[in-house]
C-alpha angles and dihedrals in degrees: 000000000000107000125183122173121225115231112160124022104177117117098174094100094056121091137192091238088073086088099077091292092277134117097185140045117223090323095318131100111274104244086211086072095042111115095206092051093045096050092052088045099053090046091064107040123089115269090240090059094046089058090068101034092055087066094060097091144333094269094048086051094052097044093050093053095090091056097035098048090047097052106025125096124231115209109207122192119208092245123125090192111124095192112126090220089071089067132057123191091230092052125100092218133085123191116230088238093056091044093056089044090058091047093051096048112131114265091006101264091183095055091234096155095050097041110025123183115257107183124062141178115204103208121193097346132166094222110215140107103213116088087004104100093167094052092050088047092054096048093046091048104039106012091098088055097051111108099159123033133178121183109194139176088352136132119243102206097173131035090198091056089045092051092047093051095052101031099040118012101044101048091158100051112141102168131033132177125183102196122187099319130165111241104202093163118087126227116261119259117274087261096054092042087058091050091050090048092055090045091050090054088054093052123084113269111253098219099172098079104099103160133046130179125184123186125168130187138231090225090085098039093163096051108060102128114115118228093243143040118243094233092057091042096049093044088059093038107037101154101064110146102174119051125177124177118185137175097354097187096206125128085249107027093183091053086072089053087053092048086055094051092044089053091050090054094051093047091049089055095052132072140283089012097061095118095034128098092044096109103078105130102166128044124180115189095142092114102030084130124028098228123063116274121248103195123005104241110255091212092058089049094051092052089048087058093048093049104049122190131187089240115186092176127039129173114184143161102224095194128248096253100032110130122246092245090061094049086046089057091054091047094050093049094065105018094113095054113026116117096169127031128181116188123186125188122172114237115236129181112281091002113157121212122240116279117230096008121208087030095228095307111143123217106199095169101036111124102164130039130178121180118188119187136003100333110123128036092200147000096264090108087075090081088067093052105062098160095042112146103177135021124188123186111203135348129295126227094229100059130075098217096127138018123277090245089060094049094045090052097044126099115194099162114139095352090130096046088050092050092052092049092051092050120099097205095184089067089055093053093113091047114101122175098196092177098050111117106153132046111171128185118196097195106108089212097045118149136178131196118245092242092050091046091053090049091050090052092047091053092041103040092168096051113143104170125036123168135008118013110250 
């Protein structure tokens, strides 16, 4: 997701004469000052470029507002101080007081009414509505405009306030990220949870939320209870398509995954949600626990089989000691729908890769595959991925795919070389991956014999990038 943070919205200091002091070009209208041309131009350029182009002149600033306000993220601090010193133009943060000051400016110089912000990051908040007049004013005035919301490094003091914000005050929410917050509030008793569940069923289903990310932190080890139960949350938001769970700092992190799956089972049996919760297309449980997994829980695996999804993307830590038959069950579940698959397995001393991976399972729709750790002993699995477009062996230092603990404990040295040595390329002579364009190797000291390289290029005739990522 391409995220930029808005910092300074005033266009009053920009003038048209910033463009070479001309308004015409050889007697003709300057296209750089044509509103139709500019709107089209601003719709297609990357957001990172738009951030600079919109400062060229006042006209460019105005014409860029529609795209800018639709995609940019505003980072708000829980600060009611209106003092200008609380905000610096080069900062990524706005205080609540200054934000409302901008909104209430005479004649709306920032065009807030016509082009409102829709994406917000709440940074270091004390989330509650009682005794927080500015917070309540914000949600009532802008809650219906919020499409994407990230709550990070904040303290949730009231589960009732949390529920009201999500269930009532943000009806158009499409993306929600709960990132390393401190949940001081306790969950309601089982009796109250049952009451909330019944109330949730009576509320209108909020079908617009498509993506949910939950990440906790070990910093608050004694406060890991989420301010909601999955059954209440999913009853309200049944159409989630993308789900990411990271660093669940529970004693048994995968138990929370099982609670999630059990809740889906219960809701599916009920009415009117019988046909709901079947749209999950991306599941990321690679970092459910920060440390590498030893054995993938059999109870979690059984529930995954009982609650099938047409997943197109799966990110998963398969466990260093998980037997091949359990991995085979995971692959069989989603073999007909997966387009992207990321498998991580911690390397341990004297650990042998799985033989015959992927155990005869054919992935007709798979486009992108990343294997991290000792998973395959050769490249024979390519005969089961006829439509593969990208293959990555190992992890890369410049991505945040997995936790630092997994990267520190990992060892990918010579994995690619060993896979090449274990491959009988003559047996793959009839295998042609016509869609394959990228084969990346993360090992800094990777090497490939000339004969093997020729065999790879023969098998992948349209390969454009082979080797270390640039």
